[in-house]
N, C-alpha and C positions, 0 to 999 in steps of 0.2 A: 135221129137222135142216137147217141152212143149208148149201148146197153150198160147197165150198172155193173154187170159181171166183167165186162171189158175194161171198165175204168179201174176196178179192183185189181185186175190182173196187171195192168200197166203200172199202177202204184206199187204193187208188190215187186215187180221187176226193177223199178227205179230204186226202191229201198234196198233190194238185194245188191244192186250195182254199187250203191253208196257203201254198203257193208264191205263189199269186195275191195273197193278203193281204199277204205279205211284200213282194212286188213293188210293190204299190200304196202300202204304208206307206213304203218306202224310196225310191221313184223318182217317184211320181205326186203326192205332196203334200209341200210343204216350207214351213216357217216359221222365222224367225230365233229363236235361243234367247234372245238378250238384245237389248233395244232401250233406248237411253239418250235420254230426252226432256228438253226444256228447259221449265222452268216457264213457263206462260203461252202456250206454243206448242202446235200440233196434233201428233198422232202417229198414223200409220197402222200397224196391226198387219196386215201383208199376209200373205195366204195364196197361195202359188204352186202351181198345179195343172198337172200335166203330162199332161192328157188333154183332149179336146174336151168342153166343158161342155154342148154341145147334145146329146151322145150319152148323157148320164148324168142321173140324178136325185139331188139331194143334199138332205140335211136335217141340221141340227145346232144347236148351242147354244154360246154363249160364257159363261164363268164368270170371276169375279174372286176371288182369294184375297189379302187384305191380310195383312201380317206379323202373326201372332198372332191373326188373325180367321178367321171361318167362310168357306166357299165360297158365293159369292153369284151367282145366275143374273142375267145381264145382258140377253140377247136370245136368242130362238129363231127360226130361219129355215127356209124351204123354198124350194129353188131360188134365185130371185133376189129374194125378198121376205121381209121380217121379218114373222113371224106373231104375235109376242108380245114385249113389253118387260116385264121383271120388275116394275118399279115406276115410278111417275111421276117419282121423283127421278133415275132413270137415263135418262129419256126424251130429255133434251137433252145428256146427257153422253156417250152412246155411240151410234154410228150404224153399222148394218150396211151394208157396201159390196159390192154384187153386181158382177160375176157369180161371184167366186171365194171367197166367204165371208170376206172381210177385214172388220176392225172399225176404225172411225175414232174416235179420242178428240179432239174439236175443241179442247179447252183443258185443258192438263195442270195439275194442282195436286198437293199432297202426297197427297191421297186417291186419286189415280190410280196411285200406286206399288204394285207387287205382282206377283203371278203371274196370267196370263190363260190359261185352259184352253179348248181347242177340242175339242168332241166332234162328230165328223162321220161321218154314214152316207152311203155312196155306193152307188147302184144302177146296175149295168151291164145294161140291158134286153136287149141283144143276146146277152149271155152268161148272163143270168139269175143274176147274182152280186151279193151284197151284201158290202160291205167297211166295217169300222168303223175310223176313224182318230182317235187322240187326240194332241194336241200341246199344249205349254206354252211361253209366252213370258214371260220375266221383264222387267218394265218398271221403269226407274229414272227419277226426276224430280229434276233438279238445277238449281241456279242458277249461271250462268256466273261465273267468278272475275273479280274486279276486278284492276287492276294492283297487284301486291304492293309493300309498303314494307319496306325493310330498315334496320337500325340496328346500329352497331358500338359495343361498350363494351370499353375506353375509346375515346373518339373521337380521342385524341392518338396520336402515334407511340410504339411500345412497344419494349422492350429484349429482344433474343433471350435465351432460356434463363432469363429472370427473370420475365416477365409472361405473362398469359393474355389471350386475346381472345374475346369472346362476340358472335356474330352472331345477330340475331333477324329473322324474316320473318313478315309477317301480311297478310291481305287484309280489306277491309271487307265484300265480298260474295263468296259462293261456298259451295257445299255439297260435302261429302266431298272437301275440298281435300288434295292431296298436294304436298309441297315437295321441291325439289331445289336443292342449292347448286352453283355453278360458280365456278371460278377461272380467269381468262383464257379463258373460254368452254369449259373442260373440266370435266366432272362431278367432284365430290369424293366420295371413298369414306371410310368409317370406317377409322380406324387408331389406333395408340397415342396419337397427338397430336390426332386429330380425332374428337370424340365428338358424336353427334347425339341430339336428343330423339326420343321415340317417333314423332312425326309429321314429323320432320325440319325442323320450323319453327325450331329453334335449333341452332346449330353452335358448339361450344367448341373452341378451339385451345389446347392446354395441353401444354408451354409453346410460345410462338411462336418460330419460327426464320426464318432468312434465306430458306429455300425457300418460306415462306408469303407472301412479298411478291407482290402482284399486284392485279388488279381482280376484285372479288367481285360476284356478282349472285345473285338467287334466282328460281327458276322455280316458279310456282304453277299447278297443273292439277287438273282433275277429268275425268269421263267426256266432257264436252261442250266444254271450252275449256281454254286455257292462256295464261299471260302471264308476261313477265319483268319484274323490277324494274329500276330504274336501277342503275348500277354505283357501288361505293364502293372506294376504294383503301386497301390496307393497307400502311403503311410501317413498316419495322422497323430499329432501330439494331443493327448487327452489326459483327463483325470486330475486329481486322484479320485478313485471310486472304491467302494467296499473296504474302507479302512478297518483294520482289526489288529488287536494285540494278541500275540500268541507266545506260548512258552512250553518247553518240554519239562518244566519243573512244576512241582506242586499239584494241587487239586483245584480244578476250575469248576465253578458253578455260576453260570451267567457271566457277569462282569466282575466276579470275585475270584481272586487267586489265593489259595491258602498254602503256606509253606511251613516246614518245621523250623524251630528256632536254630539259628546259627548256620543256616543253609545259604549257599551262594546261588543266586537265581539270575537267569538271563531272560529278557523279554525282547521280542522282535516286533517292530511296527511294519505291517505289510498292507499294501494297497495296490489296486490295479491302476497303473499310471505309465504314461510314456511322454517324456523320459522318466526314469525312476525319481521318486520323491527325495527331498531332503527332509529330515525329521528332527523334531525338537521334543525332548522329554521334560515334563514340568511336574513338580511336586505341589500338591495343594494341601495346605495346613492352616486351619483356623481362618478360612476364607482368604488366605494369602497364597500367592503363587510364586514359585521359584524355579528358574530354569536349571535343570540338573546337568544335562549334557546334550550334545547334538550328534545325530547319527541314527542309523537304522536299529541299533541294538542298545538296550539299557542293561547295565550290570548292577545288581542290588545284593548287598550282604544283609541278611535278615536280622542278625543280632544288633545291627546298628539302627534298626527301625523301631518305631512304636508298635504296639500290638496291631494297629490297623492304620494304614495310610492310603491316601488317594493320589493317583498319578494320572497324568494326561499325556497322550502322544498327539502331536500336531504335525501333520504332513503337508508339505507345500511343493507344488510343481512350478519350477522356475520359468518354464516356457508358457504354460497356459495361464499362469498367475492365479491359479485356483488352489484352495487349501481345504482340509478337513481335519477333524480332531475326534478322538475317542477317549473315554475315561474309564478307569478300572480301579478296583480296591485291592490292596495287598494286605492279607491278614497273616500274622505270625501266630501259630498255634501248634500244639503237639498233636499231629494227626493220628498217630497210633493210639493214644489214650482216648481221644474223642471217638474214634471209630469202634474201639473195643467196648466202650460204654454203650454205644448204640446197639452193637451186636447182642450184648447180654441183656438188653431191655426187651421184654415181651412186646410184640408188635401191637397187641391190643391194650397195652398199658396206657391209661389216660395221661394226658399232659399235665404236669404239675409245676408249680414254681420251683426254680432251681435253688437248692439250699446247700451250700458247701460247708457251713459251719465255721468259715473263716470270717474274722472280723474285717479283713481287708478285701473288699470286693474286686480289687484289681487282679487278684490271683485267679478269679473266675472268668477273666476275659477270654473270649473265644467264640466258637460256633456251636450251636446247640441244635439238635435234630437236623443234622446236616444232610445225611443220606444213609439209608439202611440197605444193606446188601445181604441176601440170604446166606446162611452158613456162618461159620466162626473163623476168625483169623488164627493162624498158627502161632503168630508172635504178637506180643503187645507193642512192638515197635515197627513202624512202617515209614520208610523214607518218602518224602513227597515226590521224588522222581519215580518211584515204583508205583505211585498212585496216579500218575499223570493220565493213564489210560482211562480213568474213571470219568473223565470229562464228558464222554458220550453215553454214560450209563443211563438207561431208561428202564425202570421196572415199576411194578405196582407198589413197591415199598418206599419209593422216593418221597421224601417229605420236604416241606418248605424250610429253608435255612433262615436263621436269624443271626444277624451280624451286629455286634456291639461296636459302633463306630467311634465311640469316645470312651475314655477311662471314667468309670463311675466315680462320683464323689463319695467320700466316706459317709456311710449312712448315719442318720441321727438315731438317738435312743428310741424315739417313737417308731421310726421306720424299722429298726432292728426288731422291736417287739412285734410289729405287724408281720414281719417276715417269718419270725419263729412260729407265730400262730398259724400261718399258712402252711408251714412245713409240718406242724403237728397234725393238721387236718388232712 
């Protein structure tokens, strides 16, 4: 019967051998798992050894396995010399590269693609150990891609929400080509409106929208190369969006423009639209509307207006067949007098009913508690053009404006008496 100590020693030796084998396999020999080669070029299947080759004896073989084919012996070697080439047809196609068991393929073709297996036996004489190593390298052989060409259908400008656009990309040369689309140099991802073909060579935008406007290009690539196409612009008819009325005259608060009496005022109707809109200006009086003029600009002479009138700008895109409109109020009032009264009123003064002492309330028509600005004005007169910059004024003293939108009726005696009592208190 074998002694227990003997069995423990044998087990320990076996375990040490396994550790040594694992150490050699994981640390002393390394090969790349994948190599991507160029058709017509050479490729080295390098073997990296992490030990001194002079201190060991190596022997091994290289095999090739083509997709769907058998395992074929290419070369057998011992130390630094090839001792056998499997067949004459492999003689000039594969070369053993000492001193570290590498294999050179001098000229790649389609037949060179596949898996390359290395069986390597390593003898460490000083330790009297033998280690077997097996490694596999997968080799691909590709043709570099040529510059891709792109096409847009239709080639003309398209209308948003009504038409689709199809982009196509292709190359004359290249294997295993992958495609990627970019808009304004940013990659495009699939979405509800962006659909790609299986290989991404085709992009369909359905329907096209304003946000799709930009410069498009296609990136074609494979394992060994990549190239970009020239750019094509996508133009889209859209709008109108963000319609607004603007003026360099008067004082604006919200949708109310206030101008001095007798002043000539210009209003512009602006919108984001392609092509530019056609505009129609409409006056609204007593629930009735009247077309004043057609065009992007409205010219108004304030002395011809009532104290307050409402206007409307209607924008229409003749291509998209879409329209939008915006309304504003034009008030004629002496801005200098109104602002001076506000400046001279203490900020903490409570609001009271306005009492002018006039029997005709039409003389009191205007804006009250419009806006207060710290400090005093140097002049009691201020043109509405010089006050145009106040449109964006925001401070703690800004108050709510009240606009009288109609001419008050002549007050009755009872109403006058009530008003006087309010003023006295």
